[in-house]
N, C-alpha and C positions, 0 to 999 in steps of 0.2 A: 530484244537484245540489240545493241547498237552495231552498226556495220563494222566499226573498228574492232570492237570486242570479238565479234564473230570471226573476223579476219585473223586476229592473233590466235584465237582458239584453234581454227583450222590450220594455221601456219604451224602451231605447236604440234598438232597431231600428225600433220604431213611431214614435218621435219623429223619427227621421231622415226619415220620409216627409213630415212637416210642418214640420221645422225650417227649411226654405227659406222657407216662408211666414212663420214667426216672424221670421226674419232680415229678410225684406221689410218686415214690420210695424215692426221696429225702425228700419230705414232710412227708412221712410215717416214715422215719428214725428219723426226728426231733420230730414227735409226740411220737414215741416210747421212745425216751430219756426223754421227758417231763413226760410221763406216768410212767417211772421208777424213777422219782424224780431227774433226772440229767439235769442240765442246761448246762453241758459240760462234757467232759471226764476227766477233772482234771484241775488243775491250769495251765494257759497259754497254754491250748490245745483247740481243736476244740469245738465250742459252738453249742448248739442245734439250735439256731436261724440261724446259718450259713447255715444250710441245706435249710432253707426257702429262704435265700438271694440268694443262688446258683440256686435254683429252679426258683425263680422269674426272675433272670438274663437270664437263658436259655429260659424261656417262652417268654420274650421280644425279644430275639435275633431270635427265630424261628417263632414266631407268631405275630409279630408286624403288619403284614398286615391285621390281623383280627380286629385290633383296629378300632373303629369308634368314631368319635368326639362326637356324641350325647350321647354315652354311658358314657362318662366321666363327663357329667353333674351331674350324681349321686354323684360325688366326691366333688362337690362344698362345701357342708355343712361340710363334714368331714375335708377337707383341711382348710377351714376357721376356724373351731373349733381348729384344731391343731395349726394353725398360731396364734390365739389369746392367747392360753395357752403358746406358746413359747415366745411371746412378754411379757406376764405377768411374766414368769419365768426370762427373761433377766432383767426386771425392779428390781428384788431383788438385783441386783448389787449395787443399790443406797441406800440399807437399811443399816444404820450405826450400828444397834444393834449387828449383828454378821458379821463383815466385811469379804468379800471374794474377791479374785482376779477375774478378768474377765474370766480367763481360768478355774477357779474352778466353776464359775457360768455356763459357757458354757458346761463343763463336766457334771454338774448336770442336766442341761436342756436336754442334749443329752441322758443320761441314763434314765431319768425319763419321758421324753416326746417324743423327736424326734425318739428315738430308736424303739418305737412301731409303727410308721407310715409305715416303710418298711414291717413290718410283716402284718399289716392290708392290705396294697396294694398288697402284694404277694397273700394272700388269695382271695382278691377281683378279681384280674386279672385272676387267675386260675379258680375260680368258674364262672366267667362271660364268658370266652372265650374257656375254655377247653371243651372237649366232655362231654355232660351232664351225660352220663353213668359213665364216669370216676370220675366225681365230686360226683355222688351218691356212688360209691365205696369208695371214700375218707370219706364221712360221715359215711358209715357203718363201716369202719375201725376205726374211732374215737370212735364209739359206742362200738366196741369190746374192745378197750383199756379201756374204762370206766368200762366194765364188769370185766376185769382183775384186775383193781385197787380195785373195790368193793370187789371181792372175796379175793384179797390179804389182804385187811384190815380185813376182817372177819377172815381169817386164822391166822393173827398175833394176833388179839384180843382174839381168842379162846385159844391161848397158853399163854396168859398174864392174870395176876390177877389184873391189874391196867388199868386205862384209858390212854389216850394219846398214842394211837397205830397207827402207820403208816407202810405200807409195803415198800419193796424194799429199795430205797436210799433216801426217803423223810426225811428231816432233822427235821421237826416240824409238829405238828398236823394240823396246818392251811395251810400248803403248798400243801395239797392234796385236797383242797376245790374244785378246778375246776372240777376234775374228779368225785367226789362224787355228787356235785351239778348237773353236766351235766347228769349223769346216772339217777338221780332222776327226772330231768326235762323231759328226754326222756320217761321214764315210765309213769309219770303223764300225759304228753301230749298225749301219745298213747291211754290212756283210753278215752280221749275226741275225738280224731281224727278218730280212726278206727271204722268202722261200724260193722264188723264181731265180733260176741260175743267171739270167741276163741282168737282173737287178744286182745280184751279188757281184758280177763281173764289173758292172758299171760303178759300183761303190769302190771296188778294188782299184779300178782305173782312176777314180777320183782321188785316191790316196797319193797317186804319183805327183800331181801338182801341189798337193799339200806338203809333201816332203820337199819338193823343190823350193817352195816358198819359205819353209823353215830353214833350209840350208842357205838360201839367198839372204834371209834375214840375219843369220849369223849369231843370234843370241843363244848361249850355251844352255840356259835353263829351259829353252824351248825344246832342245833335243831330249832332255831328261823327261819333260812333261809328255812329249810325244811317245816315248817308250812306255811310260806308265799308262797312257791312254790305250796303247796297243794291248797291254797285258790285262787291263781292267775287265773288259767284257768276257774274257775267257774264265775269269773267276766269278763274275757277277751274274751273267746271263744264264738262263736255263735252256739247254739245247741237248740234242740227242748225242749219245756217246761221249758225254762229258767226262766220265771216268777214264775213258781211253784217251781222249783228246788232251786232257790236262797234263798227264805225265809226258806225253810226246811233246807237248808245247814246252814243258819245263826243260826237257832235254835240249830242244831246239834253242831255247833262250840261253841255256848254259853254253852251248856251242857258239852261238852268235856273240855272247858276252866275252867268251875266251878270245874269239877272233878280234872283236872290237878292242879288247884290252891290248893285244899286241899291235894291232894296226895303229892305235893312237900314239904309239911310240914314234911313228914316222911323221906325225903331224907337228905343227908349231907348238910352242910351249903352252899357249893358251888352251889348246885342245888335247894336250898330252895327259889323258886321264890315268894312264898306267903309272906315270911318275907321281901323280898326285896321290893315288891309292897306296903306293908303296911307302910314301913318306908322310902320310897323313898323321899317323900315330905320333911320330917324332915331333912334328910341328905343333900338333894339338897339345902335347904335354908341356910346351913352353908357355910362359905367361904372355898375355897379349902385348905387353909393353916390350917384350924381348923378341917377338916374332920378326922384327925388322932385320935380324941377322940372316934371314933366308931370302931377303928382298934385295936384288942387285941395285935397285933404284936408291936405296938408302946410302950407297957408297959411291954413286956417280954424280952427286950434287943435284939430283932432280928435285929432292925436297929433304928437309931436315927431319930426322927420326929421333926417337927417344935414345938417351945415352945408354940405357940398358941394352939396346939392340946393337949398338956400334962399339961398345967397349972392348969386346973380344974379337972384333973384325968380322969379315964375311964368312959365314958358315959354308962348308963344301956343298951342302944341299941348297940348291937354288929353286926358288918357287916363283911362278908368274905373279906379278904384283896384284892384279885384280882379284884373283881367287884367294891369295894370301891375306889381303886386306879384309875380305869378307869373312875368312875364318877368324881373324883377330876380332872383328866387330861382333861376330856371332858369339864368340866365347866371352867377350867383354859384357855383352847384353845378358847372356845366360847366367854369368856369375852375379850380376846385379839382381837378376830375378831370384836366384837361389838364396840370396841374403834375406829376402823377405818376399816369399812367393805370393802372398795375398795382397800385398800393397799395390794399388794403382799408382803409376809414376807420372805419366804425362800423356796427353791426348795429341796425336799427330805423329805419323811415322817419320816425317821429315824434320822433326825436332828432336829425334832420339840422339843424334850425334852431339848436339849442343848440350842436351840434358846429361848424357853420360860423361861429357867432359867436366861439367860442374859436379857431377856425382862423385867422380874419382879424384877430383882436385879439391874436394871439400876438406878442410883441416881435420874434421872428425872422422874421415874415412879410415878404415882399417886395412884396406887393400889397394893402395895407389898403383900397384903393379898391374892391376887389371884394366888400366886404361890402354887404349890402342896405341901402337907404336908410331903411327903417322899423324901429322898435323897436330902435335901435342900442344903447340903454342896458340892455336886458334880455337877460341871458345865456341865457334859455330860447328866444329867437327870433332868427332871422336873417331878419327880415321876418315869416315865419310859422314854425310848428314843423316844416314839411317843404316841399320844393320844389314840391309839387303837380305832380310829373312822376315817375311811378313808374319809368320807364325810367332817368332820371338818378339816381333814388334807388338803384336796383340797382347802377349803375356806381360811384356814390360809396361805397356800403356794401361791396361785395364785390370791387371792382376789375375790371379787364378780364377776367381769367380767370373770376371768379365770374359776371360778366354774360354771358360767352360760354357758360358752362354753362347758365344760365337760358334764354338764347336757343336753345341746342341742344335743350333739353328741349321748349320750346314748338314749335320747328321740327319736331322729330321727331313730336310729336303731330299737328301740322298736315299733315305729309307723309303719315303713315300714314292719317289720316282722309280726305285728298283722294284717295289711291289707292283706298281702300275705297269712296268715294262713286262712283267711276267703274266699278269692277269688280264691285261687289256684285250678287247675283242679284235681290234684292227691292228694291222702291221704299222700303219702310220702312227697310231698312238704309242705303240711300243718303241718305235724309232725316236719319237720326241722324248719319252721318258728315259730310255737307255742313253741317248745322247747327253742328257743332263748329268746322268751318273758318271759317264766317261769324262765329261767336261769338268765336273767337280774333282775327280781324281787327278786330272791334268793340272788344274789350278793348285791343288794341294802340293803337288810336286814342284810346281813353279814357285809357290810361296816360300819354299825352303831355301831358294837360291836368289830371290830377287824381290824387289818392292813393286807396288802396283799403284798406278795413278788413278785419279778420279775418272778419266776418260775410259778406263777399263772397268772400274767398279760400277759405274752408273749403268751401262748396258747390261752388265752381268746381273745386277739386282733386278733390272726390268725383266730379263729373261727368267730369273728365279721366280718372279711373280707370275709371269706368263705360264710357265710349266706347272707351278704349284696350283694355280687356279684351274688349269686344264685337267690335272689329275684329280682335283677335288670335285669337279662337276660330275653329274650323273652320266653314266655311259649310255649311249643310244644302243638300241638292239641291233641296228644294222648300220653298215658303213657304205657310203657311196664310193664306188670304185673310181679310180683316177680318171678314166676316160669319160664316164658319166658325169663326174664332178666338174670336169673342165667344160663339158658340153652345156651343162645346166647353168654354170656361172658365167660362161661366155655370153649366153643368151640373156641372163639377168643383167650383166654389165651393159649390153647393148640397150636393153630397155631403160636402164637408169640413165644412160647417156642421152636418150631421146627425151625422157620426161624431166630429168634434172631436178631443179630445186623446188619449183612451185606448181606441180601438176595437180591443181586443185580439183579438177573434174574427177580424177581417179579417187581422191580421198572422199569426195562427196558421195560417189557411188558406193564406196565401201562402207560409209557410215549411214547405212539404212536404205541404200538403193532408192534415192530420191525419185519421186514421180512428178512429172510435169502436170500441173493442174490448171494451167492457164488456157488450155484449149488452143485453138488455132491462132497464130499470131496475125494480127491485123495491121500491125505497125509497118508502114512502108519504108523501105530503105533504098538508098542509092547503092545497091549491093555491088554493082560492077566497079564503081570508083573506090568504094571502101575496100574491096578485096584486092584491087590493084595496089592501092597505097599500103595496105597491110603487108602484101608480099614484098614490095620494094623496101619497106622499112625493116622488115625482118631480115632481108638479104643484106642490107647495109649494116645492121647490128651484128649479124653473124660474121661478116667480113671483118668488122672491127674486133670482135671477140677472138677470131682465129689469128688475126695479126698480133693481138696481145699475147696469145699462146705462143706464136712463133718467136716473138721478142723474148718471152720467158725462157723458152728452150734454147734460143741463141745465147742469152745471158748466162744461163747455168752451164751450157756446154762450153762456151768460150772461156768463161771463168775457170771451169775445171781444167781446160787445156792450158790456160796461162797460169793456173794456180793462183788466182786472184779471188780472195774471199769477198772483196767489195763488189766485184762484178757478179759473183754468184748470188750475193744478197740482193743486188738490183734485179737479177733474173727472178728470184723468188718473190720479190715485191710485185713484179709484173703478173704473177699468178693471181694477185688480188684483183688486178684489172680484168683478168679472165673471169673470175667469179662474178665481178660486177657486171661484165658484159653478158654473162649467162643469165643473170637476173633480169637484165633489160630484155633479152630475147624472149624469155618466158613471159614477162609482163606484157610485151607487145602482142603476144599470142592471145592473151586472155582479156585485154581491155576491150576488144571488139565483140566478145561473146555476149549472147543475149542474157537477160536476167532470168533467174530460176527461183526455185523455192527457197534456197539458202541465201543467195545474194539477189534479193528482189529489186535492188536498184542497179544491178549489173556489177561489173568489175572495174568500173572507171576510177574508183578511189585508189586502186593499186598503183596507178602511174605516179601521182604526187608522192605517195609513200616511198616508192623506189627512188624517184628523183631526189627526194629529201635525204634519203639514206646515202645515195651515191655522192651528192654534193657535200654532205657532212664528211664523208671519207676524204674527198678531194681537198676540202678545207683543212682537215687534219694533216694531210700531206704537206700542204703549204705552210701551216703553222710549225710542223716538225722541221721542215727545211729552214724556215726563218730562225727558229731557236738553235738549230744546228749551226747555222752561219754565225749567229751572235756568239755562241759558245766558242767557236773556232777563232773569232776575232779576239775575244777576251783572252784566249789561251796563246795568242801570238801568231795565229795563222798556221799554215802547214805547207810543205813542199808538194808539188804536183808530180805524179808519176807519168812521165812523157813516154810511156811504152804502150802496152796492150790496152790501157784505158782509153787512149786516143782513138785507136781503131774501133773499139767497141762503141765509144760515144758517137763517132761520126756515123757508123752504120745504124745505130739506134735512132739518131736524129733524122736520117734520111727516111727510115721506115715510118717514124712518128709523123714527119711532115707530110708524107704521102697519104697516110690514113687520116690525118687532120683535114687535108684538102677533100678527101673522099667523103668523110662524114659531114663536113661543112656544106658540100654541094647538096647532099640528100636531106640534110636538116632544113635548109632553106627551101628546097623544092617541095618537100612533104610537110613542112611546118610541124615537125615532130619534136615534142619535148624530150623524149628519150634520146633522140639523136643530138639535140642541143647539148645535153649533159655529156654524152659521149664525146662530142666535139670539144667541149671544154676540157675534158680529161686528157685528150691527145694534145690540146694546146698547151696545157701545163707541162706535159712530158717534153714537148718540143722546146719550150722556153728553157726548161732546166738543162736539157742536153745542149741547147745552143749556148747557154751561159757557160757550160763547161768547155765547149769548143772555143769560145772567145777567150776564156782564161788560159787554155792550152796555147792558143795562138799568141797571146800577149807575152806569155812567159817564153815561148820558143823564139819569138822575134827580138825581144828586148833584154831578156835575162835567162839564157838557156841553162846557165849553171845555178840559177836561183840563189845567187849570193846576196842580192838586195832584199832587205826586209819587206819592201813593198810587194815583191812577188808572192810572198806568203799570204798576203791579204787579198789578192785579186779574186780568187775563186770564192772565198767566203763572203766578200762584199757583194759580188755579183749575185750570189745565192740569196743574200738578204734582200736586195732590191727586187729581184725577179719574183721571189716567193711572196714578198709584200704586195707587189702589184698584181700578181696572179690571184691572190687570195680573195679579191673582190668578186671575181666571176663566180666561183662556187658559192660565195656568201649570198650574192644576189639570187642565185638559183634556189638556194636553201630557203631564203626568206619568202620568195614567190611561191614555192611549193608548200611551205608552212601555212601561208595564207589560204592556199587551196584546201589544205587539210582541215583548218578550222573554219572554212566556208566564209571567208571574208568576201564581200561583194566586190567584183571588179568595177571600178568607177566608170570606165568607158562603156561597158555593157549595160550598167545601170542607167546611164544617161541615154544610151541608144534605145533601150526598151521603153523608157519613160517617154521619149519623143514619139516612138511608134504608137504607143497607147493613146497619147494625146491626139494624134491624127485619126486613129480609129474611133476615139470617143466622139470627135466632131462628125465623122462619117455616119456612125450608127446611133449617136445620141445616148451614149452610156452616162448614167448619173455619176458614177465614181468607179475607181478601180484601185487595185493594190498589186504591187509586183514584188517578187523575191527572186534574186539571181545569185548564182554561185558558180564557181569554176572548179573543175577537177581535172587537172592536166590539160588535155586538148578538148575536153568535153564541157558543155555548158548546161547547167540546170536552171530552167526558167519557169517560174510559177506566176500566172496571171489570174487574179480573182476580179471579176467584173460585177459591179452592182447595177441591177436593173430595177429601178423603182417606177418606171413609166409603163411597165407591162409590155415591153417589146416582145414580139413573137419571133424569137430566134430559135430555129430548129437545129438538129444535129448537123445537117448539111451546111448550114450557114456558119455554125461554129467551126467546122473544119476549114471553111474558107478563111475565117479569121486567123486560124492557126497557119494556113498557107501564107497569108499576107505577112504575118509576123516573121515566119522563117525566111521568106523572100527578102524582107527588109533587112534582116540581120546578115544576109549574104553568107550563110553557113549551110553546109550540107546537112540533111536531116539526121544522118547517123551520128552527128556530133552534138545534137541538141536533145536534151530531155525537157520537152515542152508540155506544160500542163496549163490548160485554159479552162476555167470554170465560171459558171454564171450563177449568181445568187440574187435573191430579192431582199435578203436580210443583211443589214450592215455588219452584224456580229461575225459573219463568216468571211469577211474580207481579210 
């Protein structure tokens, strides 16, 4: 078996050890983006869901052998439900009310239905087949992100005098619902699941910041959802004295409800639930087009309302605009559903307003009074762009059968999780399952009063997949306690950090416990110099790697502080440099290892492989930068942000310049190919950051207001020139290492060894000779076959002297040469 084939085989098996951790890191990155309120890094850039797609793909490639046919029976109902909803969505193509092309319908079905299936399956497969402990870590990590969002909301609300507060990059108050609901569900479930009193108190205390966050957020539907989540476990969970607790809890709820009813009368109109409850029947009995008579905004010129609403003047009953508009939209949508319950109307909750406008303004409509009173002249709205009721949106979009499929899917998840919460062996398992049940109840209440964006539904479906896979896996007989669990996996994490990506020795010993059969090594090495160079090289590579990690942390932290997604993205890109640096460190450790039974020519071929890969990545960075600059020039350039980006760029440039000088010094001193590539990487970073500084300086000095069109082209043009010029360095490295991989003979070495053998032939009287040379990174492989037809009596000692002369003439240390000198009397062996 060839060395390359053996290497990739071992790399596959070794990577399989840690690929689960890599998948976890991909999932964790996706969850972090969602927790920050980012569905992507920007327009036309990497999406958060892509990390889950990549993780699922890796999991399938590496662990498909774990899959068992009977386990996939659990997917029958989810797949059937998705299939029914997809069919119902496609049937909307035949609806003449708001005609769409088939490609538009397909696109809508893909983004609103099909797109959630891979996310659900990604979570399901990982939770079902990954190591149980790693899945638990994933759940804990999600819980920590919930806590961060809760305290982030509290912090933002404490600095604001208004409601509608969201932290980080969330765009609207209702986009953070997943994280606030899940944190509340975990704390509420913990009170019921845990037996130890201190854990129950801890969960109760955790509810306090959850309530603060919901109050600071200010969205009314969150209040309702929280109340439902509080009630849910009293009804769902099995606990002692339930028959006594439920009636008492019911009495308590009635008392609190009565108090809340009267207390809301003192609150602003938006939160006056008593007024809404007292007059709901009257308002609901009116036609949607007439409900504007209860809305003061219809009479103060804020917007034009339907004539049916204003013909009789303002009604004595006044109703807050936002909730009244929702009542009108809900009734308008409900009446459209009741006219034909089975019919799928249109896919996309945010096209409902436009659809209903066309539906009720159709000349053939029998009930034009069912249109909403607001924005009746705008075809994009029927009051608003959606009914603000996700349940009615489902029914209107997919018809009765589609809605039943969605309800079946949610009901199945709820039923499986509830059963698992009762029968699970461990308290943690019960907590996970009950939290999902409580979360589903909260979202059902939330869906009645508001719409939901993709940034909420995507992590929700991933969590559905996680929990569904977790409750579908076989339960272990024992559960590691939290203290033991942390102790074991802290130790495992330390071990992983030390051995990292390519600890080949460990995999070799695991695959059959290889035995050395070479006997005592007789090959002499300049061990002192080799060990000293190895130590210095590894130290330099580690410094480079740690500085890349520092730059990544600085970029992500600074970007988070300044709320700049571009800087955060740059910090995340720096993590790629950390991974490449880690690969270099591990390679440096192994290339000096002795040959063994598996790698009988040693590990020297790893160096050109790693350098080729790293240079390819660097070349890709340069090409991407070049294309990005060209695209920006074509689009007319862009304005530079002369704020936080300047500070970050200067700091990053100073750090990159320092590490470039450091790696350059050691690369020249140690003649290390690995450090040469690392130096090139830092040089590219320096040049790109320097180009950005020059662009900032030019704009600041000559056109601070950036009114001139030339200012918009400075940065992209600099990016084009720099990236084009820098691309040659990694290209040269890649070509050189490719030559090493395919064993192209180095011309200088070939000429040198030829000259040496000519001199030795004259000295010893050799009839003929043949040489073969190759280079692999910093190591040289030399084979010399000498033809002796004169019957020269050369013994082993004299042959060693010849080897010493060759090595001395080459002026290379012995540990960097694989030298084979053979003597033959038969020309065919040359």
